[in-house]
C-alpha positions, -999 to +999 in steps of 0.1 A: +098+612+003+102+637+032+140+635+038+135+652+072+120+683+056+094+686+083+085+723+077+062+716+046+049+685+063+039+706+094+022+731+072+002+703+054-008+687+087-019+720+102-040+728+071-058+695+072-058+688+110-096+688+112-100+657+091-065+641+092-059+613+117-033+590+101-004+594+077+012+564+060+046+574+048+065+557+020+101+558+031+130+583+031+113+597+061+146+612+071+155+593+103+190+606+113+188+608+151+226+613+155+226+643+131+215+671+154+219+697+127+200+678+101+165+690+109+156+726+103+121+722+118+108+700+146+080+677+137+046+690+149+022+662+143+002+665+176-024+639+177-019+628+141-003+594+139+024+589+114+035+553+104+066+552+082+087+526+065+124+529+058+138+542+026+173+541+014+182+575+029+179+567+066+203+558+094+198+520+092+222+514+121+199+536+143+168+520+129+180+486+142+180+501+177+143+512+176+124+492+202+094+470+196+069+498+200+084+515+169+076+549+184+105+572+176+088+605+184+053+611+200+027+594+177+054+587+151+060+550+145+086+531+125+070+501+107+097+475+102+097+454+070+069+429+071+049+447+098+011+450+095-012+479+105-049+474+108-068+505+098-099+517+115-120+504+086-105+469+090-081+469+060-047+455+066-016+475+055+018+458+049+049+479+053+081+468+035+106+496+031+140+495+015+156+505-018+188+511-036+206+545-033+217+557-068+240+581-051+258+556-028+292+562-045+290+597-031+282+586+004+302+572+033+295+537+045+284+535+081+277+573+081+252+582+055+250+549+035+242+514+048+241+481+029+209+473+049+190+497+027+180+470+002+154+443+009+169+409+017+158+373+014+155+372+052+130+401+050+109+380+026+111+348+047+098+368+077+067+381+058+034+373+075+010+348+062-020+370+061-045+387+038-031+421+028-052+449+013-027+477+009+011+477+006+033+507+016+069+504+003+097+527-007+104+515-042+082+494-065+078+460-080+093+455-114+058+451-129+049+487-122+059+510-151+072+539-130+109+540-136+125+574-141+156+582-161+178+583-130+171+547-122+167+533-157+201+515-159+205+505-123+195+470-110+178+471-076+171+437-061+146+453-038+123+456-069+125+419-075+117+413-039+086+435-041+075+415-072+075+385-049+054+405-024+030+414-052+025+378-062+022+366-026-005+390-015-022+404-046-032+437-028-058+460-041-038+492-034+000+499-034+017+532-025+054+539-029+078+568-035+116+568-043+112+579-080+106+616-071+077+617-095+039+613-093+024+585-114-006+561-112-013+528-128-030+494-125-014+460-127-036+429-126-062+445-103-037+463-081-040+501-083-006+517-076+004+552-068+039+566-070+043+597-048+068+625-053+092+641-028+086+673-008+097+705-025+108+687-057+078+697-079+058+665-081+027+658-059+040+641-027+008+631-010-027+617-018-057+606+001-059+568+008-084+553-016-116+539-001-127+503-002 
């Protein structure tokens, strides 16, 4: 999770710029284009391409206005639910963002909370019929033992939807965030990685595993 905190991300990209070409981001990117005072630092990715899926903390009304190219800033691309990116090594990455806000009772509908945050049946109907090697999501299927205490008692239909995605594609790799912790595991041949959030103490990035 980045939550629009682009300062540490800029530092990371500058440090690794000699061998960093692509970033796959797991939601809560922090897309709030109407909030001009939201961002403390402009994004400085240069030639590094960033591909991100939506989390629960985004302006989903503005996301619906993004054009088909998905490019929201130079070399920064929103990947809508069900979109596929082919990596230079030929592997196919499915992006399917969305998840439940545990803090929605403290937020204002239409301003900083949107019902579109969760994955819908329509999102699943529109999934491609393709072989998928890697999934990038915001939250996780119910099969992945990654829940933290803040989410323990909350039902999120997005997790059930992602269980369907898991059964449909049987990917080898899966990366997600949302839980604000770092954890790894394997479920029926799928190696999953839960990434933390910037500046919250847990590891928030990793290198994409090779074939």
